[in-house]
N, C-alpha and C positions, 0 to 999 in steps of 0.2 A: 439238608439245615433241618431239624426238628420241628413240627409244627408248634405253636403256642395255643395252648388248652385255655379255657375259658375261665375267667376269675368270676367273683362277685360284679356284676356292672354298676352296684350302686357306689363302690368304691374301689376300682382295681389298682391295686398296689403301685402300677406303673403308671398310672395317668399324669400326665403333666397339667399342673392346675392352672386354672385360667388367668389368674395373675401372673403366674409363673411365664405365659404365653405373652401376655403384653408387656410384661417387663423385657421379655429378651427380644420381643420384637421391635420394640424403642432403640434397645440397645443395638442389636443388627443394623438398623438403619442409621443411628449416631456412627457407628463404627464404619460403614463401607462407605460414608458422605463425608467423613471426615479425611482430613490430607489432599484433597483434591487439588487447591490451590499453590502448591508447593512447586517449585520450579521443575521443569521437565526432566529427568535424568536419564541417565546410559547411552548407549549409542542408537537405540532405536525410539524410544518414546519423542525425542525433537525434529526426529527424521519425520518420522509417520506425521505428526502435529505440520509440520512445514508442507508435506504432503498436500493436507487436508486442506489446509490455508491457501495455498495456490489455486486449489480448484475451486475453492469457494470465491476467493477473489476473480477469477476468472470467469465463473459460472459454468466452467466446463466440468460435470460429473463425469465424463466419459475419463478422459486422459490423466492419471496420475503424472504429475511433475515434478521434480526437485530441482532448485535453481532454475525453471521456467525450462528444463530438457526434460522429456518423458523418461517415467521411471515404471520400468516393467515389473521390478522384482513382487511386488503383491497384487491380492484381486483388491476390489475396490470397498469391500463391504466396510471394514474398519471407518475408512476416510470417508465414506457417506452417512455412516454414525455423526462424525465428528463437524462434517460440514452441515448437519441438518442442527446440531448443537451450535456450531459459530452463529448459523441464522438466526437462533432462537434467542442466547445469551452473550455474543460477542466471542469474539476470540479471545481465549483465556486457554489456562492451563485447567481449570474445571473442564470447561468444555469441550477439550480434548479427550477428557479421562471419562465424560459422563456415560458414552455409549457402555465401555468395558465394563463400567460400576452395575449399569444395569444388567447386563448379560451374566455378570458376577449372580445378580439378586434373581435372574432368570432361570441360573444352575438350579440354584438353593429350591427354586419351586418347583421346576421338574423332577428335583428328587423327591420333595412334598408328594409329586404325583403320583411316585412308584410306591410310595408307602400307603398313598389312599386305595391304590389299585389292587394291593394284596388285601386278599379276603382273610380277614382274621377278627377275634372278637373285640377288636377295638381299633379299628383301620385309623380313626382320625388321630388316637396316639401314637401310632406307629409313623403314621407321617410328619404328626409334630417332631417326634425323635429324629425320625431323618433329616428333617428341615434344619433342627439345632445341630447336629453335627455337622452338617454341608458347611454351613454360615461361619460356623466356628473353626473350621477347619485352614489353617494357614496359607495353603497352596490356592484358595479360592480368593482368599482376603487379600493376598499378594499381588495377585495376579489380577484381581480386578481394580486395582489401583494404579495399574499401567495403561498408558496409553497403546496398546499391541495387540496385534491377533489372536493371541492363544487363548486368552479368555473368550473373545468371538466365537473362534471355532467350538471351543469346549462347549458353550452354551446352545449352539445350535446343532452339533452332535448331541449333546445330551436331550436335548427337546426332540430330535428325529429319532433316537433311541426310546426314549420314554412313552413317545405316541405308539412306535412298534409294539412295545412291549405289552400297552394298554390292549392293544389289538388282539396280541397273541393270547393273552388271559382270557378274554372276551372269549374267543375260539375254542379255549378247551375247556371253560366252566357251562358257556350257554347252548342248549340244545339248538336255536336256532342259528340261522348262519350268521357270523359276526359282523356288523357293519362295517364300512368302509371308511368313515369318518375319520378315524385315527388314521387309518393309512394316507389320507388326504394331507395331515398335518404331518406325517413320514417325508413324503416325500416333497413336500413344501421345504421342510428345513435341512433335506441333504440338499436342494438345490441352494440354500442361503450358505452351507455349510459350505459349497465347493466357491461362491463367492467370498467366503472368509478366510478359505487357505488353500484353495485350489484344488486338486485330482483328489488330496486325501476325503476331503468332504465326501467324496464319492464311494472311494474304495473303503473307508472304517466300516460304514455304514453294515454294506452287503456282505463284507468280510467277518464282522462281527455276528450277525446274523446266521450266515452260513456256519460257523464254529460253533454257535449256540445250537443248530438244527443237528450238526454231528455227536456234539456232546449229549442232543436230547436222545440220537438215535432214532429219529423219525424226519420226514421231509416237512418241508414250510407248508401249512395250510393251503387249500386248493384255492383260496380266494386270496391269499398274497400273492400267488404266481400268476393270477389273473391280472392283479392290479398290476403286475410288470407293465401290461401290454398299456396303460392310462399313465400309469406312475412315471415311468421312465422320461415318456415324453413331456409331463408338467415339470419335471428336474430340469428338462433340457429348456422347456419354455424360460425359467427362470435364472438359469445359470448362463445359456448360451449368448443371449443377446449382448451382454458386453462383451464376450470375449470374441464374438464374429465381429463386431464394431470394431473393436481393436483390431483383427486379424485386417481387415478392408482398409483401416485409414495407416495400418504402419507395416502390413504385409509382413515377410519373413522376418524381420529383426525382433518381431513380438513374439513370433514364433520360438525365436532362437534365446530370447533373454528370458521370458516369460517361463516356457516349457522346458525347451533344453536343459539351460542354465539354472534356474531355479526351482524346476522340479528332480529331474533328473541327474546333473553333475551336482546338487547340491545332495542328495541321496547317495550317490555312487563313489562321489570323492571328497576331497578337504578340500575344494575350490575356496571355500569361504571362510578357513581356517577357524575351525570349530572343533579340533579332534579331543577326542575322550578315550578312555578306554572301554572294552568293550561291557564290561559290567556298569556301567555309569549310569543308567536309568532304574539299575536295580538294587542303587541305596538311594539316589533320587525320589524315587515315588514314596517310599516310605517316610522321607523326611516333609514331604508335600504333605501327610496325611497327621502331621501333628496337629494337638497335641494327642492324637487318637492314635499315633505309631503303635503300643504296645498292644493296644486292641486289637488294630489292623493285622498286624503281625500273626496274632494269635487267631483271629477269622480265617487267615488265609492258612492256615497251618490245619485247622482243622475243616476247611473247606476242600484240599487237595485231599484229606482222607476220606471226608465224605464220596469226593467224585470217585477215589480209587473202590469205596464199599458199594458204589451205587445206590449210595443213601442222601440222595440228594434234590433239593426244592429247585423246582423252576428259574425263580429270582436268582439263586445262588448259579446255576448255570448259566445263565444270562448274564449276571456281572461279572463271573470269570470269564466267559470270553469276550466282553466288551472290556476287561481289564486287561485280557493277553495280547490282544490286537495290536492295538498302539504300542505296547511294552516292547514286544517281539522286533514290530515293524522297526521301530526307530533305534534298537539297539545293533541292527543289521546297518544303519546308518552311518556315512563318512562323516557327515557333522552332525554335533550333537549340542544341543543346549536345554537347559532344565525346563523350560517351557513346552520343549514337544512333547514332553508326557502326561501335561496337563490333562489332556483328554480321558486320560485313564484313573486320575482323580475321582470324579464320580461314582464310576463302579467301586473304587477302594472304599468311600465313603459306605455306600450300601451293603457293602460286605461287613463291613465293620459296623453299622447302624442295628445290624439283624443280630450281632453278636451283642452290644450293648442292650438293644432292647429285652432279651431273654435273660441277661442278668437283671436288668432294673423290674422284670416280671416277677423274678424271684426274691427281690428283697428291696425295702424301701430305702435301705441304706445305698446301695446301687445307683438308685433315682438321684439322692444327693449328692454323690459321688461326679456323675454324669451334667447335673446341673451346677456344679461347683467349678468343675473342668471348664465346662462353656463359657460360663461367667468371667471366670479368671482370663480366660484368653482373649475374648472380646475386650475387658477392662483393660489388661496390657496391650492388646493391640488398639484400641483406642488413644490409650495413654501414647506409645509411641508414636501412634499417626500425628496428633495435635502437638508434642513437646519435643520430640526427639528427632522426626523425619525434616521438619523445616530446616534446622539446622545442617544436616545432612547433605538436602537435595540443593542448598545454596553452595554447598564446598564442592559438590559436586558438578554444576550447572557454571555457567559463563554469564547468566543472565545479572547477577550483581556488578560482575564486570562491565557489561556492555550499558547497564545504566548510569554508572559511575562517570562511565567516557563519555555519554551522550549528554550528562550534565553539564560537563566541562564544554562544551561548544562541539563536541566532534560525532553528532548524531550522524551525519552524510561522509563521515569517513569510510573509507575502506577497511576491512578486517582482514588480517594476513595472521596464518598459523605460524610459529616458527618452531620445530623439532616438537610439534604436540597434534595430536587429531583428536579434536574433541567433537563429536558432533552437535552436542548443544548450541554452536554458534549457527548451526543450519537454521535454527528457530528466531533464536534472539538476534542474530546478525545477517536476517535474510536479504538477499539483494545487496550485497556488501561484500560477499567473499569472492577468493581468486577461485577460477574453476578452469578445466580443460576444456576443449573444443567437444567433448561428450558430456560435461556436467558435473564431473567428478571433481571435488574440493582438493585443491592443491595445498601441502605441507611445505615449507619452505625450510632450508638445510642449513642456511647461511645468511650472514647479514648483508653479503653483497647485493643477496638477490631480494632482497628487501629494498635495498637501495634501486635497484634494476625498476620496481614493482613503483617506487615513487616517482621516478622519472618517465614512467610510461603515463604516469595521471598528472602528468604538467608540474609534477615538485609539489603538489598538495600532501598534506601529512599524511601518515596513516597508523591504524592501532595494529599492534602486535600484543598478539597472544605465545606467550613466552614461559618454560621452566625457569626456575629460578637459577638452574645450575647452567643453563646455558644463555643468561642475562650478560655476561661478559662480553660475550661475540657484538651484540649492540653497543653496550657501553666503553669497549676499546676499540671500536672502528671508529675512525678517524673522520671517516667521510659522514655519517650521520650524528644527529642530535638526538638525545633518547632521553623523555620523562616516566617517570612511575608515576601511574594512576592509582593503581591497587594491586594488592596480592593476598593471596592466602594460605600463603607458606610453602606454596608447590609452584602455585604458575602465578604469572603479574600478567596485568597487561598495561603494555606502556605506548605513548605516541613518540613516534618515530618521524622527524624531518631531517632533508636533506641540507649540509651545510652548504 
């Protein structure tokens, strides 16, 4: 990647005006903190929030539980963020999403630091451009508003890799031995990355650094190699206590569910029913870079040519390595979800940002185009979060259903699901669901089974969530009486009594 030459320091054509920085800073905060109070959506948000709430209510920060049963699928960092927010702000959707929002902003800040690290004629303006592009990238915006693990992993990995790159650039440019302070942060965030998403928090940073050194045709500097002696124990000190405590409490069951099933089988098989074609992430990743996707594709084309021509800068090699490892790793996974490739998005932003910075450097017109694209994206995102997301979330969630039933006097009634599997009941009807002896939520497939549950509960009425197309199974069953409480055109909640 060619170096940017110096220009008139008094008025560089690529400088971001101070008023624009302040305006965009306020706009970014407004967008990122909008839409946090809407109902929890999808299969994951309500489930993760409920796990955190149960840990918070029990005071046990060690064992994740769902429905009172141990739940070993994920490590605890997201839950700890949610528990801390619940303790400060009370249990709410806002508190459940606050940690991910801060992780999204932390990712933007780490990318800004990468810009500050690059030794160019106007480092502050480069950093501002990278931060602006990062903050207005839809992949970061969307996942920052979800109470999930992907943005937490992305932040911790981005912080770790930024710390390593700061160290590496100092080692390249300073005559004296590079300081180890950035390496302390590197190992600290690697440990946190393990607590964020498991073993990939350890695998990815070292695989990326290894590929970077390979592409650079050099060994890691001696200071880094020596740091492994004290750095890996630091990682162990951060990540191991929770894992060891869980093993001591639950033994082989924890090893089987957490490591064997949710690490190895999730990668090697389709056990969790998320199959996608081999090329899935090769179109998902560019989509996550919107609105900057055309520039990202152009930047990747140029970076590929530069690698072949062996005229590529260290930051470009580092970003290519950073992007390639998650992309290739998850391409071979038997289970594929869009969020898996999110840790590659910061690298895509860096590659894209340098191309855009060079365009802005050449013409004030490009500066206005960049500012206009970023502003438009943030404004549209804010409008969508404030005016359109609430309606979508209410349709996706059962929150309004449960509230309507509670207002009619059924706040203590059990909640059953008939021919529908919606995870939002985990949070909004906690403690009232039908589960098997392992704690898995049960879905019924007939009106007779609903009656059986009523009889088991001494004849008390139950609430049933049922698709409208299956409503007749209840209304036409002569042994129960069914009363509609509310529906959204697809699913209804009804109260069912035995006759």
